[in-house]
C-alpha positions as CSV (number, residue, x, y, z in Angstrom):
1,X,24.8,93.3,93.5
2,X,26.6,93.9,96.3
3,X,29.0,91.9,97.8
4,X,29.5,92.2,102.1
5,X,32.7,92.6,103.6
6,X,34.9,92.9,100.1
7,X,35.0,96.3,98.8
8,X,33.4,97.5,95.8
9,X,35.1,97.9,92.6
10,X,36.0,101.4,91.8
11,X,35.4,102.4,94.9
12,X,37.4,104.2,97.1
13,X,40.1,102.1,99.1
14,X,39.9,101.3,102.8
15,X,41.0,99.0,105.5
16,X,39.6,95.5,105.4
17,X,38.2,93.9,108.5
18,X,39.9,92.7,111.3
19,X,43.9,94.0,109.5
20,X,45.8,95.8,112.3
21,X,46.3,99.2,111.8
22,X,49.9,99.3,112.6
23,X,53.0,97.1,112.2
24,X,53.4,96.5,116.1
25,X,49.9,94.9,115.9
26,X,50.5,92.7,113.0
27,X,54.3,91.5,114.6
28,X,52.3,90.3,117.7
29,X,49.0,88.6,115.7
30,X,51.7,86.6,113.1
31,X,54.1,85.9,116.5
32,X,51.0,84.3,118.1
33,X,49.8,82.2,115.2
34,X,53.5,80.3,114.8
35,X,53.4,80.0,118.5
36,X,56.1,82.4,120.1
37,X,55.1,84.2,122.8
38,X,55.8,87.8,122.7
39,X,55.7,89.8,125.0
40,X,53.4,92.5,125.4
41,X,54.7,96.0,126.0
42,X,53.4,99.8,125.6
43,X,55.3,101.7,123.2
44,X,54.6,104.6,120.8
45,X,52.5,103.9,119.1
46,X,53.6,102.2,115.3
47,X,57.2,101.7,117.4
48,X,58.5,98.0,116.8
49,X,58.7,96.1,120.3
50,X,61.3,93.8,121.1
51,X,59.9,89.8,120.6
52,X,62.3,87.3,120.8
53,X,61.5,84.0,119.3
54,X,63.5,80.6,119.9
55,X,66.8,81.0,117.4
56,X,66.6,84.7,116.3
57,X,67.6,87.6,118.2
58,X,65.8,90.8,119.6
59,X,63.4,92.8,116.7
60,X,65.6,96.7,116.9
61,X,63.0,99.4,116.8
62,X,63.8,103.3,117.0
63,X,65.4,104.4,120.0
64,X,66.4,100.4,121.3
65,X,70.2,99.5,121.4
66,X,72.2,98.2,118.1
67,X,72.9,94.7,117.0
68,X,75.1,92.6,118.4
69,X,77.6,91.0,115.6
70,X,76.7,87.0,115.3
71,X,79.9,85.8,116.0
72,X,78.4,82.0,115.5
73,X,78.9,80.8,119.1
74,X,82.3,82.1,118.9
75,X,83.6,84.8,121.5
76,X,84.8,88.1,118.9
77,X,88.2,88.7,118.3
78,X,90.6,91.0,121.0
79,X,91.2,94.6,119.6
80,X,94.6,95.0,118.4
81,X,96.2,98.0,121.1
82,X,99.1,99.4,119.0
83,X,101.9,100.6,122.1
84,X,102.0,104.2,122.5
85,X,106.0,104.0,123.7
86,X,107.3,103.0,120.4
87,X,110.1,105.2,118.3
88,X,108.2,106.4,115.0
89,X,111.0,104.3,113.2
90,X,109.2,100.9,114.7
91,X,106.1,101.3,111.9
92,X,107.6,101.8,108.8
93,X,107.9,98.7,106.5
94,X,112.2,98.7,107.0
95,X,111.8,99.1,110.8
96,X,114.0,95.4,110.9
97,X,116.9,97.7,110.3
98,X,116.8,99.4,113.6
99,X,118.6,97.1,115.2
100,X,121.7,97.4,112.6
101,X,122.4,100.7,112.9
102,X,125.7,101.6,114.3
103,X,127.2,98.4,113.5
104,X,129.4,96.7,110.7
105,X,126.9,95.2,108.3
106,X,127.8,92.9,105.2
107,X,125.2,94.4,102.2
108,X,124.8,92.2,98.9
109,X,123.4,93.7,95.9
110,X,121.5,92.5,92.8
111,X,124.5,92.8,90.1
112,X,126.6,90.4,92.9
113,X,127.9,93.2,94.1
114,X,129.3,93.6,98.0
115,X,129.7,95.9,100.4
116,X,131.0,95.8,104.1
117,X,130.9,99.3,106.3
118,X,128.7,100.8,109.4
119,X,125.2,101.3,108.9
120,X,124.1,105.0,109.8
121,X,120.9,105.7,108.7
122,X,118.2,104.4,106.4
123,X,114.6,105.3,105.1
124,X,111.1,103.4,104.8
125,X,112.7,102.7,101.0
126,X,115.6,101.0,102.2
127,X,117.8,103.2,101.4
128,X,120.8,102.5,103.3
129,X,123.7,105.2,104.1
130,X,127.4,103.3,105.2
131,X,130.3,104.6,106.5
132,X,133.9,103.7,106.9
133,X,133.0,101.2,103.8
134,X,134.5,99.3,101.0
135,X,133.7,96.5,98.9
136,X,134.6,93.0,98.5
137,X,136.1,91.7,95.6
138,X,135.6,88.2,95.3
139,X,136.2,85.3,92.3
140,X,136.3,81.3,92.4
141,X,140.1,80.3,92.8
142,X,141.2,78.3,90.1
143,X,143.4,75.5,92.5
144,X,140.3,74.4,94.5
145,X,139.3,72.0,91.5
146,X,142.0,69.9,91.7
147,X,143.0,70.4,95.5
148,X,138.9,70.7,98.0
149,X,141.4,71.5,100.7
150,X,142.4,75.2,99.3
151,X,139.3,78.1,100.1
152,X,137.4,78.5,97.2
153,X,137.1,81.8,97.1
154,X,139.9,84.5,96.7
155,X,139.2,88.2,97.3
156,X,140.5,91.8,98.2
157,X,138.8,94.8,99.8
158,X,138.7,97.7,97.7
159,X,138.2,101.0,100.0
160,X,135.4,103.5,99.3
161,X,136.3,107.3,100.9
162,X,133.1,109.0,101.9
163,X,130.2,108.1,102.7
164,X,127.8,105.5,100.4
165,X,124.6,105.3,100.1
166,X,122.8,102.3,98.4
167,X,119.6,102.3,96.9
168,X,117.3,99.7,98.7
169,X,115.4,98.2,95.8
170,X,119.0,97.1,95.4
171,X,119.5,95.2,97.8
172,X,118.9,91.5,98.6
173,X,120.9,90.5,101.7
174,X,121.9,93.0,104.4
175,X,123.5,91.4,107.6
176,X,125.4,91.9,110.3
177,X,128.9,91.0,110.5
178,X,130.5,88.4,113.3
179,X,133.6,90.1,115.1
180,X,135.1,87.3,116.0
181,X,135.2,85.5,112.5
182,X,135.3,88.4,110.2
183,X,139.1,88.3,110.4
184,X,139.4,84.5,109.1
185,X,136.2,83.7,107.1
186,X,135.9,80.0,106.2
187,X,136.2,79.5,102.2
188,X,137.9,82.5,101.6
189,X,141.5,84.1,101.3
190,X,142.8,87.5,100.6
191,X,145.1,88.6,97.8
192,X,145.9,91.4,96.1
193,X,143.6,93.7,94.2
194,X,145.5,92.5,90.6
195,X,145.3,89.3,91.2
196,X,141.5,89.3,91.8
197,X,140.1,91.9,88.8
198,X,142.3,89.2,86.5
199,X,140.5,86.1,87.8
200,X,137.1,88.5,87.5
201,X,137.2,89.3,84.6
202,X,138.5,86.2,83.0
203,X,135.5,84.4,84.8
204,X,132.8,86.8,83.3
205,X,134.2,86.5,80.0
206,X,133.7,82.9,80.3
207,X,130.2,83.2,81.2
208,X,129.4,85.2,78.4
209,X,130.8,82.6,76.0
210,X,128.7,80.1,77.6
211,X,125.7,82.1,77.8
212,X,125.7,83.0,74.2
213,X,126.4,79.0,73.2
214,X,122.9,78.2,75.6
215,X,121.1,80.9,73.4
216,X,121.7,79.6,70.2
217,X,120.8,76.7,71.3
218,X,117.5,77.8,72.7
219,X,117.0,79.9,69.3
220,X,117.0,76.6,67.1
221,X,114.5,75.0,69.4
222,X,112.4,77.7,68.9
223,X,112.6,79.3,72.4
224,X,113.2,82.9,72.8
225,X,116.5,83.0,75.7
226,X,116.9,85.3,78.3
227,X,113.7,84.3,79.8
228,X,114.5,82.4,83.0
229,X,116.5,79.1,81.5
230,X,119.6,79.8,81.8
231,X,121.5,79.2,85.2
């Protein structure tokens, strides 16, 4: 028993009737069935022709232009062009220090030490090199609690001879000094170094005693001290 227009079971596979032999003809046939206008164009055998359908971009084939990016109706973002006349220091993460070079700066460290000097150099890790540097030691004025009109801080400046190098990871604040106001700072009075050092030692001892009491109270409550709970 034979079946017309069908492949014989067990026979060699072959193309069915009315089936296009290349992808280009099959694409045109599918577009026509959907009701899309398909331009007829000549090309290489088997090449994909550009068929424009409503709401779709052209199909790209060998030798055609690349796909345009889909911006969803928005214009493409402007390309970022870096100027070529910037110095190499402008591309460092510490480039903000460029304007402070050869200026008087005030540097505050994580251990609450303070240094004032002229910034001569720095690197990409914000390591600072200061000259004409001195350390400013400050302590709270015990007389300010009774009289609010007196300065709240007592300070002295200790000279640091030579060149001072400060590691960048220890820096908390680095700012330029106002030369017009540095001789008369607000809320600060300069006293001999011996007086300031004695006050600093006394205040550190009181703080250590207070921290120990807080740590004991935290342990009694079932909490570990030194976990950001102390002020």
